[in-house]
FIROFI-864574 format. One line per field, with one value per residue (C-alpha): residue in three letters; x, z, y; chain. Coordinates in steps of 0.2 Angstrom, whole numbers, padded with zeros to 4 digits. Layout:
residues N
r: ALA,...
c1: X,...
c3: Z,...
c2: Y,...
c: A,...
//
This chain:
residues 411
r: MET,THR,ARG,LYS,SER,TYR,PRO,LEU,PRO,LEU,GLY,ALA,CYS,LEU,ALA,CYS,LEU,ALA,GLY,ILE,LEU,PRO,ALA,ILE,ALA,GLY,THR,GLU,PRO,VAL,ALA,PRO,ALA,PRO,ALA,ALA,LYS,THR,SER,ASN,SER,GLY,ASP,TRP,CYS,GLU,TRP,LEU,GLN,SER,LYS,PRO,GLY,THR,LEU,TYR,LYS,ASN,PRO,GLU,ASN,PRO,PHE,LEU,GLN,TYR,PHE,GLN,VAL,GLY,GLY,ARG,PHE,GLN,TYR,GLN,ALA,ALA,TYR,VAL,ASP,GLY,GLU,ASP,VAL,ASN,GLY,ARG,ASP,PHE,ASN,ASP,THR,TYR,ASP,ASP,TYR,ARG,ARG,VAL,ARG,LEU,GLU,THR,LYS,ILE,GLU,PHE,LEU,GLN,TYR,PHE,ALA,ALA,ASN,ILE,LYS,LEU,ASN,MET,VAL,ASN,ASP,GLY,ARG,PRO,ALA,GLY,ASN,ASP,LEU,ASP,TRP,GLY,TYR,ASP,THR,PHE,ASP,GLU,ALA,ILE,PHE,THR,PHE,ASP,ILE,GLY,LYS,ALA,PHE,GLY,THR,GLY,PRO,PHE,ASP,GLU,LEU,LYS,LEU,ASN,TYR,GLY,ARG,PHE,LYS,VAL,ASN,MET,THR,GLU,GLU,VAL,HIS,MET,SER,SER,LYS,ASP,ILE,LEU,THR,VAL,GLU,ARG,SER,ALA,LEU,ALA,ASN,LYS,LEU,TYR,GLY,VAL,ASN,ASN,ARG,ALA,SER,GLY,VAL,THR,LEU,ASP,ALA,VAL,MET,GLY,LYS,TRP,SER,GLY,THR,LEU,GLY,VAL,PHE,THR,SER,GLU,ASP,ASP,SER,GLU,PHE,ILE,GLY,GLY,TRP,ASN,ASP,GLY,VAL,ALA,THR,TYR,LEU,SER,LEU,ARG,HIS,GLN,THR,THR,ASP,GLU,TRP,MET,PHE,VAL,LEU,ASP,ALA,MET,ASN,LEU,ASP,GLU,GLY,GLY,ARG,ASP,ASN,ASN,LEU,GLY,TYR,ASP,TRP,ALA,LEU,ALA,LEU,SER,ALA,VAL,TYR,THR,ARG,ASP,ARG,TYR,GLY,VAL,LEU,SER,THR,ILE,ALA,ALA,GLY,GLU,ASN,SER,PRO,SER,THR,PRO,ASN,ARG,GLY,GLY,SER,PHE,HIS,GLY,VAL,VAL,VAL,MET,PRO,TRP,TYR,TRP,ILE,VAL,GLU,ASN,ARG,LEU,GLN,ALA,VAL,LEU,GLN,TYR,GLN,TYR,ALA,GLY,SER,ASN,GLU,SER,GLU,GLY,ILE,ARG,THR,ASN,SER,ARG,TYR,VAL,ARG,SER,VAL,HIS,SER,PRO,GLY,VAL,ASN,VAL,ASN,SER,GLY,ARG,GLY,ASP,GLU,LEU,HIS,THR,LEU,TYR,LEU,GLY,LEU,ASN,TYR,HIS,ILE,CYS,GLY,HIS,ASN,ALA,LYS,ILE,MET,GLY,GLY,VAL,GLU,TYR,ALA,SER,LEU,ALA,ALA,PRO,THR,GLY,ASP,VAL,ASN,ALA,LEU,THR,TYR,LEU,LEU,ALA,VAL,ARG,GLY,TYR,PHE
c1: 0235,0249,0262,0279,0292,0309,0325,0328,0344,0336,0341,0359,0357,0348,0361,0375,0366,0374,0391,0388,0377,0390,0403,0391,0390,0409,0411,0419,0406,0402,0404,0389,0391,0396,0380,0379,0384,0370,0370,0355,0363,0360,0342,0338,0321,0328,0340,0325,0315,0330,0329,0344,0341,0347,0363,0366,0361,0368,0356,0371,0375,0367,0365,0360,0353,0345,0345,0336,0332,0319,0307,0292,0287,0270,0265,0248,0238,0219,0206,0188,0173,0157,0141,0138,0123,0116,0118,0133,0147,0165,0181,0198,0215,0226,0243,0251,0265,0253,0266,0285,0292,0308,0307,0318,0317,0329,0330,0340,0344,0336,0318,0315,0311,0307,0298,0298,0291,0293,0282,0294,0281,0265,0256,0241,0238,0222,0215,0221,0236,0255,0268,0281,0296,0305,0300,0282,0276,0279,0267,0270,0282,0280,0291,0289,0293,0293,0285,0285,0304,0308,0296,0288,0272,0261,0247,0252,0264,0268,0265,0271,0267,0268,0268,0268,0259,0248,0238,0222,0218,0199,0194,0206,0209,0218,0227,0235,0249,0248,0262,0250,0233,0224,0216,0224,0214,0206,0187,0179,0171,0188,0196,0182,0184,0203,0203,0214,0220,0224,0236,0231,0243,0242,0247,0242,0245,0247,0245,0245,0239,0237,0226,0220,0229,0223,0226,0219,0222,0219,0222,0221,0209,0220,0225,0236,0253,0263,0273,0265,0250,0247,0233,0223,0208,0196,0201,0197,0197,0201,0200,0205,0203,0209,0206,0214,0200,0206,0220,0207,0197,0201,0190,0194,0184,0188,0180,0183,0174,0177,0172,0162,0178,0186,0172,0174,0193,0200,0191,0175,0163,0158,0160,0162,0162,0169,0169,0180,0181,0195,0194,0210,0212,0224,0224,0209,0201,0189,0189,0172,0168,0152,0153,0142,0144,0138,0144,0150,0135,0147,0138,0120,0115,0132,0128,0118,0122,0131,0134,0142,0148,0163,0166,0182,0186,0203,0210,0228,0227,0245,0251,0261,0262,0245,0230,0213,0203,0184,0177,0160,0156,0140,0139,0124,0118,0102,0108,0109,0128,0133,0145,0158,0168,0187,0196,0204,0197,0179,0179,0195,0196,0186,0183,0174,0156,0156,0147,0150,0144,0161,0158,0145,0128,0118,0121,0137,0139,0156,0162,0180,0189,0208,0223,0239,0255,0269,0286,0294,0280,0273,0291,0288,0271,0260,0242,0228,0209,0193,0180,0162,0155,0137,0133,0116,0119,0105,0102,0106,0116,0135,0140,0158,0170,0188,0202,0218,0236,0248,0267,0272,0288,0297,0313
c3: -0373,-0385,-0379,-0382,-0388,-0381,-0386,-0374,-0370,-0362,-0376,-0373,-0354,-0357,-0369,-0356,-0343,-0349,-0344,-0329,-0318,-0315,-0312,-0299,-0290,-0289,-0301,-0317,-0332,-0338,-0357,-0367,-0375,-0394,-0405,-0414,-0432,-0444,-0463,-0470,-0487,-0485,-0480,-0472,-0467,-0456,-0448,-0444,-0436,-0425,-0413,-0419,-0405,-0392,-0385,-0370,-0364,-0350,-0338,-0327,-0323,-0306,-0310,-0328,-0338,-0353,-0362,-0379,-0388,-0402,-0412,-0422,-0437,-0443,-0457,-0465,-0478,-0481,-0493,-0486,-0497,-0487,-0484,-0468,-0456,-0468,-0484,-0489,-0499,-0493,-0497,-0489,-0489,-0474,-0470,-0453,-0444,-0434,-0422,-0420,-0404,-0396,-0384,-0372,-0361,-0347,-0335,-0320,-0302,-0308,-0303,-0310,-0328,-0335,-0352,-0357,-0373,-0379,-0391,-0402,-0413,-0410,-0427,-0424,-0442,-0445,-0431,-0437,-0426,-0428,-0432,-0418,-0418,-0403,-0386,-0383,-0369,-0362,-0371,-0357,-0343,-0334,-0320,-0316,-0301,-0305,-0290,-0296,-0300,-0283,-0271,-0282,-0292,-0281,-0291,-0305,-0320,-0319,-0307,-0310,-0301,-0312,-0308,-0320,-0335,-0345,-0360,-0354,-0364,-0366,-0381,-0390,-0403,-0390,-0383,-0400,-0402,-0415,-0423,-0426,-0429,-0445,-0449,-0451,-0437,-0423,-0422,-0414,-0401,-0396,-0395,-0384,-0372,-0369,-0370,-0385,-0379,-0361,-0352,-0335,-0320,-0308,-0302,-0310,-0306,-0320,-0318,-0329,-0325,-0339,-0353,-0342,-0340,-0332,-0326,-0310,-0310,-0300,-0308,-0303,-0314,-0312,-0329,-0328,-0330,-0346,-0335,-0320,-0312,-0294,-0283,-0279,-0289,-0290,-0293,-0307,-0305,-0320,-0324,-0339,-0341,-0356,-0360,-0374,-0376,-0390,-0404,-0414,-0401,-0388,-0377,-0368,-0355,-0351,-0337,-0330,-0317,-0311,-0294,-0292,-0288,-0305,-0317,-0331,-0328,-0338,-0349,-0350,-0344,-0327,-0332,-0347,-0351,-0367,-0373,-0387,-0396,-0409,-0421,-0431,-0443,-0457,-0468,-0461,-0444,-0436,-0421,-0414,-0399,-0390,-0377,-0366,-0353,-0345,-0351,-0338,-0337,-0338,-0353,-0358,-0372,-0369,-0354,-0353,-0359,-0374,-0383,-0399,-0409,-0420,-0432,-0441,-0452,-0462,-0475,-0481,-0500,-0501,-0485,-0474,-0487,-0493,-0481,-0484,-0469,-0468,-0452,-0448,-0433,-0425,-0410,-0402,-0386,-0378,-0378,-0394,-0393,-0383,-0396,-0407,-0423,-0423,-0423,-0439,-0451,-0452,-0438,-0443,-0448,-0464,-0476,-0469,-0466,-0465,-0450,-0444,-0426,-0420,-0424,-0411,-0412,-0406,-0419,-0429,-0443,-0452,-0465,-0468,-0482,-0483,-0489,-0479,-0489,-0477,-0484,-0468,-0457,-0446,-0445,-0462,-0471,-0481,-0477,-0488,-0484,-0488,-0474,-0476,-0460,-0457,-0441,-0435,-0427,-0418,-0433,-0447,-0454,-0458,-0472,-0478,-0488,-0482,-0492,-0481,-0485,-0471,-0470,-0454,-0447,-0431,-0425
c2: -0799,-0803,-0815,-0810,-0823,-0824,-0833,-0848,-0855,-0870,-0882,-0878,-0881,-0898,-0903,-0901,-0911,-0927,-0921,-0911,-0922,-0935,-0921,-0913,-0929,-0930,-0945,-0948,-0947,-0964,-0964,-0971,-0988,-0986,-0987,-1003,-1000,-1003,-1004,-0995,-0992,-0973,-0975,-0959,-0965,-0979,-0966,-0954,-0968,-0974,-0960,-0950,-0938,-0950,-0942,-0953,-0970,-0980,-0989,-0993,-0975,-0972,-0953,-0951,-0966,-0958,-0941,-0938,-0923,-0922,-0910,-0909,-0898,-0896,-0884,-0883,-0873,-0872,-0864,-0861,-0859,-0856,-0847,-0837,-0835,-0822,-0832,-0822,-0832,-0831,-0839,-0837,-0844,-0848,-0855,-0858,-0866,-0877,-0884,-0882,-0890,-0894,-0909,-0918,-0934,-0937,-0952,-0950,-0957,-0974,-0970,-0952,-0945,-0928,-0926,-0907,-0900,-0882,-0873,-0863,-0854,-0844,-0842,-0832,-0827,-0837,-0827,-0811,-0810,-0811,-0824,-0825,-0836,-0841,-0848,-0846,-0858,-0875,-0888,-0901,-0903,-0919,-0926,-0945,-0956,-0975,-0982,-0999,-0999,-0991,-1001,-1015,-1015,-1026,-1033,-1021,-1023,-1004,-0990,-0972,-0955,-0940,-0921,-0906,-0898,-0911,-0912,-0919,-0935,-0935,-0946,-0958,-0944,-0934,-0949,-0950,-0938,-0924,-0934,-0949,-0942,-0947,-0931,-0914,-0907,-0917,-0917,-0901,-0913,-0920,-0902,-0896,-0910,-0908,-0889,-0887,-0870,-0875,-0887,-0893,-0893,-0907,-0925,-0942,-0960,-0972,-0991,-1006,-1023,-1036,-1030,-1015,-0998,-0982,-0965,-0956,-0938,-0922,-0905,-0887,-0877,-0862,-0857,-0842,-0850,-0855,-0868,-0877,-0868,-0865,-0873,-0857,-0861,-0876,-0894,-0906,-0925,-0936,-0955,-0964,-0983,-0993,-1011,-1021,-1033,-1043,-1041,-1031,-1022,-1009,-0998,-0982,-0973,-0955,-0944,-0927,-0917,-0899,-0893,-0877,-0867,-0872,-0869,-0857,-0856,-0870,-0883,-0873,-0887,-0894,-0913,-0924,-0942,-0950,-0969,-0973,-0990,-0994,-1009,-1013,-1028,-1031,-1015,-1006,-1000,-0988,-0977,-0971,-0960,-0955,-0941,-0930,-0917,-0901,-0884,-0871,-0858,-0843,-0835,-0834,-0847,-0857,-0867,-0883,-0900,-0906,-0922,-0929,-0944,-0946,-0961,-0962,-0977,-0979,-0990,-0993,-0992,-0995,-1004,-0992,-0979,-0972,-0971,-0966,-0959,-0954,-0945,-0941,-0930,-0924,-0912,-0904,-0895,-0889,-0871,-0861,-0858,-0874,-0881,-0873,-0877,-0879,-0863,-0868,-0863,-0860,-0848,-0840,-0821,-0819,-0805,-0790,-0792,-0811,-0818,-0836,-0832,-0836,-0854,-0856,-0865,-0879,-0892,-0896,-0909,-0912,-0925,-0926,-0936,-0937,-0946,-0948,-0951,-0958,-0954,-0962,-0968,-0954,-0947,-0939,-0938,-0927,-0926,-0919,-0918,-0910,-0906,-0901,-0892,-0887,-0877,-0872,-0855,-0844,-0833,-0844,-0859,-0859,-0871,-0872,-0883,-0883,-0890,-0894,-0899,-0902,-0907,-0916,-0923,-0927,-0935
c: A,A,A,A,A,A,A,A,A,A,A,A,A,A,A,A,A,A,A,A,A,A,A,A,A,A,A,A,A,A,A,A,A,A,A,A,A,A,A,A,A,A,A,A,A,A,A,A,A,A,A,A,A,A,A,A,A,A,A,A,A,A,A,A,A,A,A,A,A,A,A,A,A,A,A,A,A,A,A,A,A,A,A,A,A,A,A,A,A,A,A,A,A,A,A,A,A,A,A,A,A,A,A,A,A,A,A,A,A,A,A,A,A,A,A,A,A,A,A,A,A,A,A,A,A,A,A,A,A,A,A,A,A,A,A,A,A,A,A,A,A,A,A,A,A,A,A,A,A,A,A,A,A,A,A,A,A,A,A,A,A,A,A,A,A,A,A,A,A,A,A,A,A,A,A,A,A,A,A,A,A,A,A,A,A,A,A,A,A,A,A,A,A,A,A,A,A,A,A,A,A,A,A,A,A,A,A,A,A,A,A,A,A,A,A,A,A,A,A,A,A,A,A,A,A,A,A,A,A,A,A,A,A,A,A,A,A,A,A,A,A,A,A,A,A,A,A,A,A,A,A,A,A,A,A,A,A,A,A,A,A,A,A,A,A,A,A,A,A,A,A,A,A,A,A,A,A,A,A,A,A,A,A,A,A,A,A,A,A,A,A,A,A,A,A,A,A,A,A,A,A,A,A,A,A,A,A,A,A,A,A,A,A,A,A,A,A,A,A,A,A,A,A,A,A,A,A,A,A,A,A,A,A,A,A,A,A,A,A,A,A,A,A,A,A,A,A,A,A,A,A,A,A,A,A,A,A,A,A,A,A,A,A,A,A,A,A,A,A,A,A,A,A,A,A,A,A,A,A,A,A,A,A,A,A,A,A,A,A,A,A,A,A,A,A,A,A,A,A,A,A,A,A,A,A,A,A,A,A,A,A
//
């Protein structure tokens, strides 16, 4: 079913909140304090990194404390040269608006916040569909109550309750925003675990205590809403624990389990477990992840267990400017179609007669080498990479070399 795009006046409505909330309460609007004047000698980069979308900030106002708007733009192009399951050579060129989003963050009534992100483009051209501009879906819509600020944190440093539409952070690659990831596309293993095409509706509790932080969540597996879904299907439970062991080492454990009623409706697996380790020192670092889980047995040859590993070292060739990234990924399953490549670009639409088995197989190896040029940190950068992928499909192997170029920015 093709999703229609509609113009959305929500941005205009949000922009007027700063003025109308105090008025609704019957009080005079509290003017924000004048922004401190800074001399940046015309440095647009410093301006871009200074949160220029902050329209209102006054922590003393009892009704509205903070209002910020933002956006991100991500465009990319790719050339794929490969061989399909029948040994047939193919090559194709793609370009797509990967992400275009409008975002807003509001803090109000001292203890509450709302973080809303809207997808403003649906570019289905790599899959043979249309390019549609305008409001498409809510990417995330999260409403937060600061328990610690309202009632005290007890043994914790922070304690917050959230409800809404979430990106499920399975693996450290997914914990990283698309604004910050080091490769043009996340690994196929990471995308499988967090359900790249889905957003889960539910409730989470965030806590911080010293070097530990964590999230406990309950999500509905109902997946028929572009905003916040209902609770008429199964339930998934989620746990994420993070420990900053030393200045150099950090460990992250993520776990997800879906009950019987929710299988096949959302993430596509019954349960999954991922352990990530991050080492950072001076100009280099490495992120590694091991993961395992059980596929939902909805389709023959696509159930059973799966497992995988991702190792991603990086090095700053020119500190804070030019970064080299290497990523190796292995994913496997005990069923012949239990794992899948990313939707971009090996299993995108190819020339007539090319058969890549929809990117499904029982063993996947990828090797990525890339360079990231930071014009203005992550706020404005150019990413380039080349990835070799080898997929073992039931009727033959798929091998492909993909050249990628991306332009990304946000404010």
